[in-house]
C-alpha positions in Angstrom: -42.0 57.2 -10.0 -40.5 56.8 -6.5 -36.8 56.6 -6.1 -38.2 53.5 -3.8 -39.2 51.6 -6.9 -36.2 52.2 -8.7 -33.9 50.4 -6.0 -34.6 47.0 -6.8 -33.2 45.2 -9.9 -36.9 44.2 -12.5 -36.7 40.6 -14.3 -38.8 38.9 -16.6 -40.7 36.0 -15.6 -43.3 33.4 -15.0 -45.2 33.3 -12.0 -49.0 32.1 -10.8 -51.2 34.9 -9.6 -54.8 36.0 -8.4 -55.4 39.2 -7.9 -58.9 40.7 -5.6 -59.6 44.5 -5.9 -60.2 45.8 -2.3 -63.0 47.9 -1.9 -62.4 51.4 -0.4 -65.7 50.4 2.4 -62.7 47.2 3.2 -59.9 49.1 2.9 -58.9 49.8 6.7 -60.4 46.3 8.1 -57.8 44.0 5.0 -55.1 45.8 6.1 -55.3 45.3 9.8 -56.0 41.7 8.5 -53.0 41.7 6.4 -50.7 43.1 9.0 -52.4 41.2 12.7 -53.2 37.8 11.1 -50.6 36.7 9.0 -51.6 35.1 6.0 -50.5 30.8 6.4 -48.1 32.0 3.2 -46.5 35.1 5.5 -46.2 32.1 8.8 -43.9 30.0 6.6 -42.2 32.2 5.2 -41.0 34.2 7.9 -40.6 30.8 9.8 -37.8 30.3 7.4 -36.1 33.7 7.5 -35.7 33.8 10.6 -34.1 30.2 10.3 -31.6 32.2 8.1 -31.1 34.9 10.2 -29.5 32.5 12.9 -27.9 29.9 10.8 -24.5 31.1 12.1 -25.8 30.5 15.7 -27.0 27.2 15.0 -23.3 26.1 13.2 -22.0 27.1 16.6 -24.2 25.4 18.6 -23.5 22.4 16.0 -19.8 22.5 16.8 -20.3 23.3 20.6 -23.1 20.6 21.1 -23.6 18.6 18.3 -26.5 16.5 19.7 -28.5 19.9 20.2 -27.5 20.8 17.1 -29.0 17.3 15.5 -31.7 17.7 18.3 -33.0 21.6 16.7 -32.7 20.0 12.6 -35.2 17.7 14.0 -37.3 20.7 15.6 -36.9 22.8 12.2 -37.8 19.8 10.2 -41.0 19.5 12.2 -42.3 22.8 12.0 -41.4 23.2 7.6 -43.7 19.6 7.9 -46.6 21.9 9.9 -46.2 25.2 8.3 -46.7 23.1 4.8 -49.1 21.5 6.1 -50.9 24.9 7.1 -50.5 26.6 3.7 -51.5 23.3 1.0 -52.0 23.7 -2.5 -55.9 24.9 -2.4 -55.5 28.2 -3.2 -53.6 27.4 -6.1 -56.5 26.6 -8.4 -57.6 30.4 -8.1 -53.9 31.3 -9.7 -53.3 31.8 -13.1 -49.4 31.4 -15.1 -48.4 34.9 -16.4 -45.0 36.1 -17.8 -44.5 39.1 -15.6 -42.1 41.7 -15.0 -40.7 41.5 -11.4 -38.7 43.7 -8.8 -39.3 43.6 -5.0 -41.6 46.4 -5.0 -43.9 45.8 -8.0 -45.3 43.7 -11.1 -46.2 44.4 -14.1 -48.6 42.0 -16.3 -51.0 41.3 -18.9 -55.1 40.7 -18.4 -58.6 41.3 -19.8 -59.2 41.9 -16.0 -58.3 45.3 -15.0 -58.7 46.5 -11.7 -59.4 50.1 -11.1 -56.5 52.9 -11.6 -55.4 53.8 -8.0 -57.4 50.4 -6.4 -55.6 48.5 -3.6 -55.5 45.2 -4.3 -54.7 41.8 -2.9 -52.1 40.2 -4.9 -51.3 36.2 -3.9 -48.5 35.2 -5.7 -46.5 31.9 -6.6 -42.8 32.0 -7.7 -41.9 30.0 -10.2 -40.5 27.2 -9.4 -39.2 27.9 -5.8 -43.4 27.6 -5.4 -43.0 30.0 -2.3 -46.2 32.1 -2.0 -46.9 35.5 -1.0 -49.9 37.7 0.0 -49.0 41.3 -0.8 -51.2 44.5 -0.6 -50.3 46.5 -3.9 -51.6 49.8 -5.4 -52.4 50.0 -9.2 -50.0 52.6 -10.3 -50.5 52.1 -14.4 -52.6 50.6 -16.6 -51.9 50.6 -20.9 -53.3 48.7 -23.5 -51.0 46.3 -24.5 -49.7 46.5 -28.1 -47.3 43.4 -27.9 -48.2 39.7 -27.9 -51.2 40.3 -25.8 -53.1 42.6 -27.7 -56.3 43.2 -26.4 -55.3 42.6 -23.2 -54.1 45.4 -20.6 -50.6 45.6 -18.7 -51.3 46.5 -15.8 -48.5 47.5 -13.0 -48.5 47.4 -9.5 -46.6 48.9 -6.6 -46.2 46.5 -3.2 -47.3 48.9 -0.3 -47.7 46.1 2.2 -45.9 43.2 2.6 -44.1 41.1 5.1 -40.9 41.9 6.0 -39.6 38.0 5.0 -41.7 38.4 2.1 -39.5 40.7 0.6 -36.5 38.9 1.3 -37.7 36.0 -0.3 -38.7 38.0 -4.1 -35.4 39.9 -3.0 -33.7 36.8 -3.3 -36.2 35.4 -6.1 -35.0 38.2 -8.2 -31.5 38.1 -7.5 -30.8 34.3 -8.3 -33.1 34.8 -11.9 -30.6 38.4 -12.5 -27.5 35.8 -11.8 -28.7 33.1 -14.0 -29.5 35.4 -16.5 -26.1 37.4 -15.9 -24.6 33.3 -16.2 -26.0 32.7 -19.6 -25.1 35.5 -21.4 -21.7 34.8 -20.8 -21.6 31.9 -21.7 -22.6 33.0 -25.3 
């Protein structure tokens, strides 16, 4: 297990996902497409990530030129509406909600359809309840027969190998939010 995988906190969560194994013959083309032609999910996530990075600049503009600040808010809302339309819910029907163990570096879940050990897969992931959707190229690092509640299924562990920076930031924030909620509820008990 790489030290990279241990840098990120893991949480038990619910998420919707679809996994497609990538054949060796199409690996190079799929990776090139992943990096050159961002998926609509990643375009929207990248837009939001860039807005967050410049929030301090926006506050300065709001203070010095309120009219320009209001105009920028209108532009941001219009771009967000366009990117939301671009993403749509069309691909959600292929996603199945599952209990997962999630970090910013990987995911584990139980399923009866198992990709091959060490194979690359395209993972479409919808975080709940936010609805953020991510496309990730991951490697199958472990397959185990599940001994728990999902007997008859396999526990599949994926390591995220190709992930856009904005998508990783979304995962980090999502996992951190779940961690804080968990800590808050355990302290209230």
